[in-house]
DODRENTOR-143411 format. One record per residue (C-alpha): chain; x, y, z. Coordinates in nm, 2 decimals. Each point is the difference from the previous one (the first is absolute). Layout:
% residues N
A; X; Y; Z;
...
END
This chain:
% residues 170
A; 8.73; 12.75; 9.21;
A; 0.29; -0.25; -0.04;
A; 0.29; -0.06; 0.24;
A; 0.26; 0.15; -0.21;
A; -0.24; 0.33; -0.08;
A; -0.07; 0.06; 0.36;
A; 0.37; -0.04; 0.09;
A; 0.12; 0.26; -0.27;
A; -0.30; 0.25; 0.14;
A; 0.14; -0.06; 0.36;
A; 0.34; 0.07; -0.11;
A; -0.10; 0.32; -0.20;
A; -0.21; 0.09; 0.30;
A; 0.30; -0.06; 0.21;
A; 0.24; 0.22; -0.22;
A; -0.24; 0.29; 0.02;
A; 0.00; -0.02; 0.40;
A; 0.36; -0.04; 0.01;
A; 0.04; 0.33; -0.24;
A; -0.25; 0.18; 0.22;
A; 0.22; -0.05; 0.28;
A; 0.28; 0.19; -0.18;
A; -0.24; 0.30; 0.02;
A; 0.00; 0.00; 0.38;
A; -0.30; -0.24; 0.03;
A; 0.03; -0.28; 0.23;
A; 0.03; -0.37; -0.15;
A; -0.36; 0.01; -0.12;
A; -0.17; -0.33; -0.02;
A; -0.24; -0.04; -0.28;
A; -0.35; -0.20; 0.07;
A; 0.04; -0.23; -0.33;
A; 0.35; -0.15; 0.17;
A; -0.01; -0.28; 0.26;
A; 0.04; 0.12; 0.36;
A; 0.33; -0.09; 0.15;
A; 0.01; -0.19; 0.30;
A; -0.01; 0.20; 0.31;
A; 0.38; 0.05; 0.12;
A; 0.15; 0.14; 0.31;
A; 0.18; 0.26; -0.20;
A; -0.27; 0.17; -0.19;
A; -0.34; 0.13; 0.03;
A; -0.27; 0.06; -0.22;
A; -0.28; 0.27; -0.02;
A; -0.30; 0.02; -0.18;
A; -0.27; 0.28; -0.03;
A; -0.23; 0.18; -0.23;
A; 0.31; 0.16; -0.14;
A; 0.15; -0.36; -0.11;
A; 0.28; -0.20; 0.15;
A; 0.35; 0.02; 0.13;
A; 0.27; -0.22; 0.13;
A; 0.29; 0.11; 0.22;
A; 0.31; -0.17; 0.11;
A; 0.03; 0.07; 0.38;
A; 0.20; -0.06; 0.29;
A; -0.18; -0.14; 0.30;
A; 0.02; 0.18; 0.33;
A; -0.20; -0.25; 0.25;
A; 0.19; 0.00; 0.32;
A; 0.10; 0.33; 0.25;
A; 0.35; 0.04; -0.14;
A; -0.07; -0.01; -0.37;
A; -0.32; 0.22; 0.06;
A; 0.20; 0.27; 0.22;
A; 0.26; 0.02; -0.29;
A; -0.23; 0.02; -0.28;
A; 0.14; 0.19; -0.30;
A; 0.21; 0.22; 0.20;
A; 0.31; 0.13; -0.18;
A; -0.08; -0.13; -0.32;
A; 0.07; 0.27; -0.28;
A; -0.21; -0.16; -0.26;
A; -0.27; -0.26; -0.05;
A; -0.06; -0.15; -0.33;
A; -0.36; 0.11; -0.13;
A; -0.14; -0.38; 0.02;
A; 0.13; -0.06; 0.34;
A; -0.12; 0.07; 0.34;
A; 0.01; -0.14; 0.36;
A; -0.31; -0.17; 0.16;
A; -0.03; 0.04; 0.38;
A; -0.19; -0.29; 0.15;
A; -0.13; -0.03; 0.35;
A; -0.13; -0.34; 0.19;
A; -0.31; 0.16; 0.10;
A; -0.19; 0.31; -0.14;
A; 0.09; 0.30; 0.22;
A; 0.04; 0.39; -0.02;
A; 0.31; 0.08; -0.17;
A; 0.19; 0.33; -0.05;
A; 0.32; 0.08; -0.22;
A; 0.24; 0.28; -0.01;
A; 0.27; 0.08; -0.26;
A; 0.30; 0.02; 0.23;
A; 0.33; -0.06; -0.19;
A; -0.21; -0.06; -0.31;
A; 0.14; 0.16; -0.31;
A; -0.28; -0.04; -0.25;
A; -0.36; 0.09; -0.02;
A; -0.23; -0.30; 0.03;
A; -0.39; -0.08; -0.02;
A; -0.11; -0.22; 0.30;
A; -0.29; -0.22; -0.10;
A; -0.16; -0.13; 0.32;
A; -0.20; -0.32; -0.01;
A; -0.24; -0.18; 0.21;
A; 0.00; -0.40; 0.06;
A; -0.17; -0.08; -0.33;
A; 0.30; 0.19; -0.18;
A; -0.24; 0.27; -0.12;
A; 0.14; 0.35; 0.01;
A; -0.17; 0.22; 0.25;
A; 0.21; 0.32; -0.03;
A; 0.29; 0.12; -0.21;
A; 0.24; 0.28; 0.15;
A; 0.18; 0.17; -0.30;
A; 0.33; 0.14; -0.03;
A; 0.13; -0.05; 0.35;
A; 0.27; 0.28; 0.05;
A; 0.36; -0.13; 0.04;
A; 0.12; 0.05; 0.33;
A; -0.32; 0.11; 0.15;
A; -0.05; -0.12; 0.38;
A; -0.39; 0.07; -0.01;
A; -0.19; -0.35; 0.06;
A; -0.19; -0.11; -0.30;
A; -0.29; -0.20; 0.17;
A; -0.16; -0.28; -0.23;
A; -0.33; -0.04; 0.22;
A; -0.12; -0.29; 0.21;
A; 0.02; -0.35; -0.09;
A; 0.28; 0.01; -0.27;
A; 0.17; -0.35; -0.08;
A; 0.26; 0.15; -0.25;
A; 0.14; 0.28; -0.17;
A; 0.16; 0.06; -0.36;
A; 0.24; 0.24; -0.05;
A; 0.09; 0.10; -0.35;
A; 0.15; 0.31; -0.18;
A; -0.18; 0.32; 0.09;
A; -0.27; 0.11; -0.27;
A; -0.01; -0.34; -0.13;
A; -0.33; -0.09; 0.16;
A; -0.19; 0.28; -0.16;
A; 0.16; -0.03; -0.33;
A; -0.13; -0.39; -0.02;
A; -0.33; 0.06; 0.16;
A; 0.08; -0.19; 0.33;
A; -0.26; 0.12; 0.26;
A; -0.24; -0.13; 0.29;
A; -0.19; -0.30; -0.15;
A; 0.34; -0.15; -0.19;
A; 0.06; -0.38; 0.09;
A; 0.34; -0.10; 0.06;
A; 0.10; -0.38; -0.03;
A; 0.29; -0.15; 0.19;
A; 0.05; -0.31; 0.21;
A; -0.02; 0.18; 0.34;
A; -0.38; 0.05; -0.04;
A; -0.18; -0.31; 0.08;
A; -0.18; -0.20; -0.24;
A; -0.34; 0.01; 0.17;
A; 0.00; 0.36; 0.08;
A; 0.21; 0.16; -0.32;
A; -0.22; 0.20; -0.22;
A; 0.24; -0.13; -0.28;
A; 0.15; -0.33; 0.10;
A; 0.27; -0.18; -0.10;
END
């Protein structure tokens, strides 16, 4: 396939992915397009269901993790927040001062999803435990993980996951 034809095909596939985003689906990546470089402000996910990319805010220190997505009235469909810990640990979240329902996607040190807590209730103070050995948590709009098929075994790609141990490295 010539470079010109391949570029047209990639452009068409990108347009289809952008069009899908208008229907409430996250910015979907298409396998035929080249992977963008790993960026601090994005995560990529892949699984049997396909691939997706989210623009993220990174919460990698105590102050940022404590604030999280509190007091936000909206979260764009293709956006989220990635909470990253220096070392894997047991983590728990609550929804104090959180105004929108969220899916919490708990990841191990390889960037593999180990648990999804769907539709956390705004304002609920009940702890949502992710389990032991959690390296990161991705929060996205409530119900989106199920609609996309994100579940245990899905892999996440981000520079926070070490090249030697990441299931899907940068």
